[in-house]
All heavy atoms as a GROMACS GRO file, in nm:
protein
  467
    1MET      N    1   9.021  12.253   9.816
    1MET     CA    2   8.905  12.274   9.733
    1MET      C    3   8.791  12.191   9.790
    1MET      O    4   8.809  12.078   9.831
    1MET     CB    5   8.938  12.231   9.590
    1MET     CG    6   8.818  12.209   9.502
    1MET     SD    7   8.854  12.170   9.328
    1MET     CE    8   8.970  12.036   9.340
    2THR      N    9   8.674  12.252   9.791
    2THR     CA   10   8.555  12.181   9.838
    2THR      C   11   8.466  12.151   9.719
    2THR      O   12   8.438  12.239   9.638
    2THR     CB   13   8.478  12.266   9.940
    2THR    OG1   14   8.563  12.296  10.049
    2THR    CG2   15   8.355  12.193   9.990
    3LEU      N   16   8.423  12.027   9.711
    3LEU     CA   17   8.332  11.985   9.604
    3LEU      C   18   8.203  11.935   9.667
    3LEU      O   19   8.205  11.871   9.773
    3LEU     CB   20   8.393  11.870   9.524
    3LEU     CG   21   8.526  11.893   9.455
    3LEU    CD1   22   8.578  11.762   9.396
    3LEU    CD2   23   8.508  11.996   9.345
    4GLN      N   24   8.092  11.962   9.602
    4GLN     CA   25   7.966  11.899   9.640
    4GLN      C   26   7.910  11.836   9.514
    4GLN      O   27   7.881  11.907   9.417
    4GLN     CB   28   7.867  11.998   9.700
    4GLN     CG   29   7.742  11.926   9.750
    4GLN     CD   30   7.641  12.018   9.815
    4GLN    OE1   31   7.595  12.113   9.754
    4GLN    NE2   32   7.610  11.991   9.940
    5LEU      N   33   7.900  11.705   9.517
    5LEU     CA   34   7.854  11.631   9.400
    5LEU      C   35   7.727  11.555   9.434
    5LEU      O   36   7.714  11.501   9.545
    5LEU     CB   37   7.962  11.532   9.356
    5LEU     CG   38   8.099  11.592   9.325
    5LEU    CD1   39   8.200  11.481   9.299
    5LEU    CD2   40   8.092  11.685   9.205
    6LYS      N   41   7.634  11.550   9.340
    6LYS     CA   42   7.513  11.471   9.359
    6LYS      C   43   7.532  11.336   9.292
    6LYS      O   44   7.565  11.330   9.173
    6LYS     CB   45   7.390  11.542   9.302
    6LYS     CG   46   7.263  11.466   9.334
    6LYS     CD   47   7.140  11.550   9.317
    6LYS     CE   48   7.020  11.472   9.369
    6LYS     NZ   49   6.902  11.554   9.380
    7VAL      N   50   7.512  11.230   9.369
    7VAL     CA   51   7.530  11.093   9.320
    7VAL      C   52   7.396  11.022   9.335
    7VAL      O   53   7.367  10.964   9.440
    7VAL     CB   54   7.642  11.021   9.399
    7VAL    CG1   55   7.663  10.880   9.345
    7VAL    CG2   56   7.772  11.101   9.393
    8PRO      N   57   7.312  11.026   9.230
    8PRO     CA   58   7.175  10.975   9.241
    8PRO      C   59   7.165  10.826   9.274
    8PRO      O   60   7.067  10.784   9.335
    8PRO     CB   61   7.115  11.003   9.103
    8PRO     CG   62   7.204  11.100   9.038
    8PRO     CD   63   7.338  11.086   9.101
    9ASN      N   64   7.262  10.747   9.234
    9ASN     CA   65   7.250  10.603   9.260
    9ASN      C   66   7.323  10.559   9.388
    9ASN      O   67   7.344  10.440   9.408
    9ASN     CB   68   7.295  10.520   9.139
    9ASN     CG   69   7.441  10.540   9.102
    9ASN    OD1   70   7.504  10.638   9.139
    9ASN    ND2   71   7.494  10.446   9.027
   10MET      N   72   7.355  10.653   9.475
   10MET     CA   73   7.408  10.618   9.608
   10MET      C   74   7.288  10.584   9.696
   10MET      O   75   7.205  10.670   9.726
   10MET     CB   76   7.486  10.736   9.668
   10MET     CG   77   7.533  10.712   9.809
   10MET     SD   78   7.639  10.843   9.876
   10MET     CE   79   7.543  10.991   9.848
   11ALA      N   80   7.276  10.456   9.735
   11ALA     CA   81   7.154  10.410   9.800
   11ALA      C   82   7.168  10.376   9.948
   11ALA      O   83   7.068  10.370  10.019
   11ALA     CB   84   7.098  10.290   9.724
   12CYS      N   85   7.289  10.349   9.993
   12CYS     CA   86   7.303  10.300  10.130
   12CYS      C   87   7.441  10.337  10.186
   12CYS      O   88   7.522  10.397  10.116
   12CYS     CB   89   7.285  10.149  10.133
   12CYS     SG   90   7.408  10.063  10.035
   13SER      N   91   7.464  10.298  10.310
   13SER     CA   92   7.592  10.331  10.373
   13SER      C   93   7.708  10.259  10.304
   13SER      O   94   7.819  10.312  10.300
   13SER     CB   95   7.589  10.298  10.522
   13SER     OG   96   7.569  10.161  10.542
   14ALA      N   97   7.683  10.140  10.251
   14ALA     CA   98   7.789  10.070  10.178
   14ALA      C   99   7.831  10.150  10.054
   14ALA      O  100   7.949  10.156  10.020
   14ALA     CB  101   7.744   9.930  10.139
   15CYS      N  102   7.732  10.212   9.991
   15CYS     CA  103   7.763  10.297   9.874
   15CYS      C  104   7.848  10.416   9.917
   15CYS      O  105   7.946  10.450   9.851
   15CYS     CB  106   7.634  10.348   9.810
   15CYS     SG  107   7.529  10.221   9.738
   16SER      N  108   7.810  10.480  10.025
   16SER     CA  109   7.886  10.598  10.069
   16SER      C  110   8.027  10.559  10.108
   16SER      O  111   8.123  10.632  10.082
   16SER     CB  112   7.814  10.669  10.184
   16SER     OG  113   7.801  10.585  10.294
   17GLU      N  114   8.043  10.441  10.167
   17GLU     CA  115   8.178  10.393  10.202
   17GLU      C  116   8.260  10.364  10.076
   17GLU      O  117   8.379  10.395  10.071
   17GLU     CB  118   8.169  10.269  10.290
   17GLU     CG  119   8.118  10.299  10.430
   17GLU     CD  120   8.093  10.175  10.512
   17GLU    OE1  121   8.143  10.066  10.475
   17GLU    OE2  122   8.023  10.186  10.614
   18ALA      N  123   8.197  10.307   9.975
   18ALA     CA  124   8.266  10.277   9.850
   18ALA      C  125   8.310  10.407   9.781
   18ALA      O  126   8.421  10.415   9.726
   18ALA     CB  127   8.176  10.195   9.758
   19ILE      N  128   8.225  10.508   9.786
   19ILE     CA  129   8.259  10.637   9.726
   19ILE      C  130   8.374  10.701   9.803
   19ILE      O  131   8.469  10.752   9.743
   19ILE     CB  132   8.134  10.728   9.723
   19ILE    CG1  133   8.034  10.674   9.620
   19ILE    CG2  134   8.173  10.873   9.692
   19ILE    CD1  135   7.898  10.736   9.627
   20ALA      N  136   8.368  10.697   9.934
   20ALA     CA  137   8.477  10.754  10.015
   20ALA      C  138   8.608  10.683   9.986
   20ALA      O  139   8.714  10.747   9.974
   20ALA     CB  140   8.442  10.743  10.163
   21LYS      N  141   8.603  10.551   9.973
   21LYS     CA  142   8.724  10.474   9.944
   21LYS      C  143   8.780  10.512   9.807
   21LYS      O  144   8.902  10.526   9.791
   21LYS     CB  145   8.690  10.324   9.948
   21LYS     CG  146   8.809  10.233   9.930
   21LYS     CD  147   8.769  10.088   9.945
   21LYS     CE  148   8.888   9.997   9.923
   21LYS     NZ  149   8.850   9.855   9.934
   22ALA      N  150   8.693  10.530   9.710
   22ALA     CA  151   8.738  10.568   9.575
   22ALA      C  152   8.804  10.705   9.576
   22ALA      O  153   8.908  10.725   9.513
   22ALA     CB  154   8.619  10.566   9.478
   23VAL      N  155   8.745  10.799   9.650
   23VAL     CA  156   8.803  10.933   9.659
   23VAL      C  157   8.937  10.929   9.729
   23VAL      O  158   9.035  10.990   9.686
   23VAL     CB  159   8.707  11.030   9.731
   23VAL    CG1  160   8.775  11.162   9.761
   23VAL    CG2  161   8.580  11.051   9.648
   24LYS      N  162   8.946  10.853   9.836
   24LYS     CA  163   9.070  10.846   9.913
   24LYS      C  164   9.182  10.773   9.837
   24LYS      O  165   9.299  10.790   9.868
   24LYS     CB  166   9.045  10.783  10.049
   24LYS     CG  167   8.972  10.880  10.142
   24LYS     CD  168   8.951  10.823  10.280
   24LYS     CE  169   8.885  10.923  10.370
   24LYS     NZ  170   8.978  11.023  10.422
   25ALA      N  171   9.144  10.692   9.738
   25ALA     CA  172   9.246  10.630   9.652
   25ALA      C  173   9.317  10.736   9.568
   25ALA      O  174   9.433  10.721   9.533
   25ALA     CB  175   9.182  10.524   9.564
   26VAL      N  176   9.244  10.845   9.538
   26VAL     CA  177   9.302  10.956   9.461
   26VAL      C  178   9.375  11.052   9.554
   26VAL      O  179   9.484  11.099   9.523
   26VAL     CB  180   9.192  11.030   9.382
   26VAL    CG1  181   9.248  11.152   9.312
   26VAL    CG2  182   9.125  10.936   9.284
   27ASP      N  183   9.313  11.083   9.668
   27ASP     CA  184   9.371  11.178   9.765
   27ASP      C  185   9.348  11.121   9.905
   27ASP      O  186   9.239  11.133   9.960
   27ASP     CB  187   9.305  11.314   9.750
   27ASP     CG  188   9.357  11.416   9.852
   27ASP    OD1  189   9.449  11.384   9.930
   27ASP    OD2  190   9.304  11.528   9.853
   28SER      N  191   9.452  11.061   9.960
   28SER     CA  192   9.438  10.994  10.090
   28SER      C  193   9.408  11.091  10.204
   28SER      O  194   9.362  11.050  10.310
   28SER     CB  195   9.563  10.913  10.122
   28SER     OG  196   9.675  11.000  10.134
   29THR      N  197   9.431  11.220  10.182
   29THR     CA  198   9.404  11.318  10.286
   29THR      C  199   9.266  11.383  10.271
   29THR      O  200   9.230  11.471  10.350
   29THR     CB  201   9.511  11.429  10.286
   29THR    OG1  202   9.504  11.498  10.162
   29THR    CG2  203   9.650  11.370  10.307
   30ALA      N  204   9.190  11.340  10.174
   30ALA     CA  205   9.059  11.400  10.148
   30ALA      C  206   8.962  11.371  10.263
   30ALA      O  207   8.970  11.268  10.329
   30ALA     CB  208   9.001  11.346  10.018
   31THR      N  209   8.873  11.466  10.284
   31THR     CA  210   8.763  11.447  10.378
   31THR      C  211   8.637  11.426  10.296
   31THR      O  212   8.604  11.507  10.209
   31THR     CB  213   8.747  11.572  10.467
   31THR    OG1  214   8.868  11.594  10.537
   31THR    CG2  215   8.634  11.552  10.566
   32VAL      N  216   8.568  11.316  10.324
   32VAL     CA  217   8.450  11.280  10.245
   32VAL      C  218   8.331  11.260  10.337
   32VAL      O  219   8.339  11.184  10.434
   32VAL     CB  220   8.475  11.149  10.165
   32VAL    CG1  221   8.354  11.115  10.080
   32VAL    CG2  222   8.601  11.160  10.081
   33GLN      N  223   8.224  11.328  10.306
   33GLN     CA  224   8.098  11.308  10.378
   33GLN      C  225   7.992  11.278  10.273
   33GLN      O  226   7.956  11.365  10.194
   33GLN     CB  227   8.060  11.431  10.459
   33GLN     CG  228   8.158  11.457  10.573
   33GLN     CD  229   8.117  11.576  10.657
   33GLN    OE1  230   8.047  11.664  10.612
   33GLN    NE2  231   8.163  11.577  10.780
   34ALA      N  232   7.943  11.154  10.274
   34ALA     CA  233   7.844  11.111  10.177
   34ALA      C  234   7.716  11.076  10.250
   34ALA      O  235   7.717  11.000  10.346
   34ALA     CB  236   7.897  10.990  10.099
   35ASP      N  237   7.605  11.133  10.202
   35ASP     CA  238   7.476  11.109  10.267
   35ASP      C  239   7.381  11.040  10.168
   35ASP      O  240   7.333  11.103  10.073
   35ASP     CB  241   7.416  11.243  10.312
   35ASP     CG  242   7.288  11.223  10.391
   35ASP    OD1  243   7.231  11.113  10.390
   35ASP    OD2  244   7.244  11.321  10.454
   36PRO      N  245   7.355  10.911  10.188
   36PRO     CA  246   7.266  10.839  10.096
   36PRO      C  247   7.124  10.896  10.092
   36PRO      O  248   7.056  10.883   9.992
   36PRO     CB  249   7.264  10.696  10.153
   36PRO     CG  250   7.385  10.687  10.238
   36PRO     CD  251   7.410  10.824  10.291
   37LYS      N  252   7.080  10.963  10.196
   37LYS     CA  253   6.944  11.018  10.197
   37LYS      C  254   6.931  11.138  10.104
   37LYS      O  255   6.834  11.150  10.030
   37LYS     CB  256   6.904  11.057  10.340
   37LYS     CG  257   6.885  10.936  10.429
   37LYS     CD  258   6.843  10.977  10.568
   37LYS     CE  259   6.832  10.853  10.656
   37LYS     NZ  260   6.805  10.886  10.796
   38THR      N  261   7.029  11.227  10.108
   38THR     CA  262   7.023  11.346  10.022
   38THR      C  263   7.089  11.322   9.887
   38THR      O  264   7.071  11.401   9.795
   38THR     CB  265   7.094  11.466  10.089
   38THR    OG1  266   7.233  11.434  10.105
   38THR    CG2  267   7.031  11.497  10.223
   39LYS      N  268   7.168  11.215   9.877
   39LYS     CA  269   7.244  11.180   9.756
   39LYS      C  270   7.361  11.275   9.728
   39LYS      O  271   7.416  11.274   9.619
   39LYS     CB  272   7.153  11.174   9.631
   39LYS     CG  273   7.026  11.095   9.648
   39LYS     CD  274   7.054  10.948   9.664
   39LYS     CE  275   6.923  10.869   9.666
   39LYS     NZ  276   6.941  10.731   9.704
   40PHE      N  277   7.397  11.357   9.827
   40PHE     CA  278   7.508  11.450   9.809
   40PHE      C  279   7.635  11.398   9.875
   40PHE      O  280   7.629  11.339   9.983
   40PHE     CB  281   7.475  11.588   9.864
   40PHE     CG  282   7.390  11.671   9.771
   40PHE    CD1  283   7.256  11.688   9.796
   40PHE    CD2  284   7.447  11.731   9.659
   40PHE    CE1  285   7.177  11.763   9.708
   40PHE    CE2  286   7.370  11.806   9.572
   40PHE     CZ  287   7.235  11.822   9.597
   41VAL      N  288   7.748  11.424   9.809
   41VAL     CA  289   7.879  11.391   9.862
   41VAL      C  290   7.957  11.521   9.873
   41VAL      O  291   7.974  11.592   9.774
   41VAL     CB  292   7.955  11.293   9.770
   41VAL    CG1  293   8.090  11.259   9.830
   41VAL    CG2  294   7.874  11.167   9.747
   42ASP      N  295   7.999  11.554   9.994
   42ASP     CA  296   8.082  11.672  10.017
   42ASP      C  297   8.226  11.625  10.034
   42ASP      O  298   8.253  11.537  10.117
   42ASP     CB  299   8.037  11.746  10.143
   42ASP     CG  300   7.899  11.806  10.125
   42ASP    OD1  301   7.875  11.868  10.021
   42ASP    OD2  302   7.815  11.789  10.215
   43ILE      N  303   8.315  11.684   9.957
   43ILE     CA  304   8.455  11.640   9.954
   43ILE      C  305   8.546  11.760   9.972
   43ILE      O  306   8.531  11.860   9.900
   43ILE     CB  307   8.488  11.570   9.821
   43ILE    CG1  308   8.392  11.453   9.797
   43ILE    CG2  309   8.633  11.524   9.819
   43ILE    CD1  310   8.394  11.401   9.655
   44GLU      N  311   8.638  11.750  10.065
   44GLU     CA  312   8.745  11.849  10.080
   44GLU      C  313   8.872  11.782  10.034
   44GLU      O  314   8.914  11.681  10.093
   44GLU     CB  315   8.756  11.893  10.226
   44GLU     CG  316   8.866  11.995  10.251
   44GLU     CD  317   8.838  12.130  10.186
   44GLU    OE1  318   8.720  12.171  10.183
   44GLU    OE2  319   8.933  12.192  10.136
   45THR      N  320   8.930  11.833   9.925
   45THR     CA  321   9.044  11.764   9.866
   45THR      C  322   9.140  11.862   9.799
   45THR      O  323   9.101  11.973   9.764
   45THR     CB  324   8.996  11.661   9.760
   45THR    OG1  325   9.108  11.594   9.706
   45THR    CG2  326   8.919  11.729   9.648
   46GLN      N  327   9.261  11.817   9.780
   46GLN     CA  328   9.360  11.892   9.705
   46GLN      C  329   9.372  11.838   9.562
   46GLN      O  330   9.442  11.896   9.480
   46GLN     CB  331   9.497  11.884   9.775
   46GLN     CG  332   9.497  11.942   9.914
   46GLN     CD  333   9.458  12.089   9.916
   46GLN    OE1  334   9.505  12.169   9.836
   46GLN    NE2  335   9.368  12.126  10.008
   47ALA      N  336   9.302  11.727   9.534
   47ALA     CA  337   9.309  11.667   9.401
   47ALA      C  338   9.220  11.744   9.303
   47ALA      O  339   9.130  11.818   9.344
   47ALA     CB  340   9.263  11.521   9.408
   48ALA      N  341   9.245  11.725   9.176
   48ALA     CA  342   9.166  11.790   9.072
   48ALA      C  343   9.024  11.733   9.070
   48ALA      O  344   9.003  11.613   9.094
   48ALA     CB  345   9.231  11.769   8.936
   49GLU      N  346   8.927  11.820   9.041
   49GLU     CA  347   8.788  11.776   9.038
   49GLU      C  348   8.768  11.664   8.937
   49GLU      O  349   8.696  11.568   8.963
   49GLU     CB  350   8.696  11.894   9.005
   49GLU     CG  351   8.549  11.854   9.001
   49GLU     CD  352   8.456  11.972   8.979
   49GLU    OE1  353   8.501  12.087   8.989
   49GLU    OE2  354   8.336  11.947   8.954
   50ALA      N  355   8.834  11.673   8.823
   50ALA     CA  356   8.819  11.570   8.720
   50ALA      C  357   8.865  11.434   8.772
   50ALA      O  358   8.802  11.331   8.744
   50ALA     CB  359   8.897  11.608   8.595
   51ALA      N  360   8.973  11.432   8.850
   51ALA     CA  361   9.024  11.305   8.904
   51ALA      C  362   8.925  11.247   9.005
   51ALA      O  363   8.902  11.125   9.008
   51ALA     CB  364   9.160  11.327   8.970
   52ILE      N  365   8.862  11.333   9.085
   52ILE     CA  366   8.763  11.286   9.182
   52ILE      C  367   8.641  11.231   9.110
   52ILE      O  368   8.590  11.124   9.144
   52ILE     CB  369   8.723  11.401   9.278
   52ILE    CG1  370   8.844  11.449   9.358
   52ILE    CG2  371   8.608  11.358   9.368
   52ILE    CD1  372   8.905  11.347   9.450
   53ARG      N  373   8.593  11.304   9.011
   53ARG     CA  374   8.477  11.258   8.935
   53ARG      C  375   8.505  11.123   8.868
   53ARG      O  376   8.421  11.033   8.868
   53ARG     CB  377   8.437  11.361   8.829
   53ARG     CG  378   8.370  11.483   8.888
   53ARG     CD  379   8.340  11.587   8.779
   53ARG     NE  380   8.261  11.696   8.830
   53ARG     CZ  381   8.126  11.702   8.817
   53ARG    NH1  382   8.062  11.607   8.755
   53ARG    NH2  383   8.060  11.804   8.869
   54THR      N  384   8.624  11.109   8.811
   54THR     CA  385   8.661  10.984   8.746
   54THR      C  386   8.664  10.869   8.847
   54THR      O  387   8.617  10.759   8.819
   54THR     CB  388   8.798  10.998   8.677
   54THR    OG1  389   8.787  11.100   8.577
   54THR    CG2  390   8.842  10.868   8.614
   55ALA      N  391   8.718  10.894   8.964
   55ALA     CA  392   8.726  10.788   9.067
   55ALA      C  393   8.586  10.742   9.108
   55ALA      O  394   8.563  10.620   9.122
   55ALA     CB  395   8.801  10.841   9.189
   56ILE      N  396   8.494  10.835   9.123
   56ILE     CA  397   8.358  10.798   9.164
   56ILE      C  398   8.286  10.722   9.053
   56ILE      O  399   8.222  10.620   9.078
   56ILE     CB  400   8.280  10.924   9.206
   56ILE    CG1  401   8.340  10.982   9.334
   56ILE    CG2  402   8.131  10.892   9.226
   56ILE    CD1  403   8.285  11.117   9.376
   57THR      N  404   8.300  10.768   8.929
   57THR     CA  405   8.233  10.698   8.820
   57THR      C  406   8.296  10.562   8.793
   57THR      O  407   8.226  10.466   8.761
   57THR     CB  408   8.230  10.783   8.691
   57THR    OG1  409   8.363  10.820   8.656
   57THR    CG2  410   8.144  10.907   8.710
   58THR      N  411   8.428  10.552   8.811
   58THR     CA  412   8.495  10.423   8.793
   58THR      C  413   8.449  10.323   8.899
   58THR      O  414   8.443  10.203   8.874
   58THR     CB  415   8.648  10.441   8.799
   58THR    OG1  416   8.687  10.529   8.694
   58THR    CG2  417   8.722  10.309   8.784
   59ALA      N  418   8.412  10.373   9.017
   59ALA     CA  419   8.361  10.287   9.123
   59ALA      C  420   8.218  10.240   9.096
   59ALA      O  421   8.163  10.161   9.173
   59ALA     CB  422   8.369  10.359   9.258
   60GLY      N  423   8.158  10.292   8.989
   60GLY     CA  424   8.025  10.246   8.949
   60GLY      C  425   7.911  10.339   8.982
   60GLY      O  426   7.794  10.300   8.974
   61TYR      N  427   7.943  10.463   9.014
   61TYR     CA  428   7.837  10.558   9.051
   61TYR      C  429   7.830  10.669   8.948
   61TYR      O  430   7.928  10.701   8.882
   61TYR     CB  431   7.865  10.616   9.190
   61TYR     CG  432   7.862  10.508   9.294
   61TYR    CD1  433   7.979  10.445   9.335
   61TYR    CD2  434   7.742  10.464   9.347
   61TYR    CE1  435   7.977  10.342   9.426
   61TYR    CE2  436   7.738  10.360   9.439
   61TYR     CZ  437   7.856  10.300   9.479
   61TYR     OH  438   7.852  10.197   9.568
   62THR      N  439   7.712  10.726   8.934
   62THR     CA  440   7.692  10.836   8.840
   62THR      C  441   7.689  10.967   8.917
   62THR      O  442   7.649  10.972   9.033
   62THR     CB  443   7.561  10.820   8.763
   62THR    OG1  444   7.454  10.811   8.856
   62THR    CG2  445   7.562  10.698   8.674
   63ILE      N  446   7.732  11.072   8.850
   63ILE     CA  447   7.731  11.206   8.908
   63ILE      C  448   7.641  11.291   8.819
   63ILE      O  449   7.661  11.298   8.699
   63ILE     CB  450   7.872  11.266   8.912
   63ILE    CG1  451   7.962  11.180   9.000
   63ILE    CG2  452   7.867  11.410   8.963
   63ILE    CD1  453   8.108  11.218   8.993
   64SER      N  454   7.541  11.353   8.880
   64SER     CA  455   7.455  11.443   8.802
   64SER      C  456   7.504  11.585   8.822
   64SER      O  457   7.548  11.623   8.929
   64SER     CB  458   7.309  11.430   8.844
   64SER     OG  459   7.292  11.472   8.976
   65ASP      N  460   7.498  11.661   8.715
   65ASP     CA  461   7.548  11.800   8.721
   65ASP      C  462   7.438  11.897   8.751
   65ASP      O  463   7.326  11.875   8.748
   65ASP     CB  464   7.616  11.837   8.590
   65ASP     CG  465   7.745  11.759   8.571
   65ASP    OD1  466   7.821  11.747   8.668
   65ASP    OD2  467   7.766  11.711   8.459
   0.00000   0.00000   0.00000
C-alpha cells in the first residue's frame, strides 16, 4: 500500500529521519521518503494506515488530511 501524508510541522532533515524511524518501528520493511520542503511523506508499507498515522503522531508530528 502506498500512502502520501502531509506533515505540516516537518521542518528539517532531522524531522524526516524521525518520521522514517517511527514508520519503520511499525513496519521495518517500509520505504519512506519524507521531504521537509513539500511537507509530504510518501510511504510504501504493508502496515495499516491507522498504525502508520499513529506512529507519526506519537513521534510528535501532525498529519493534515
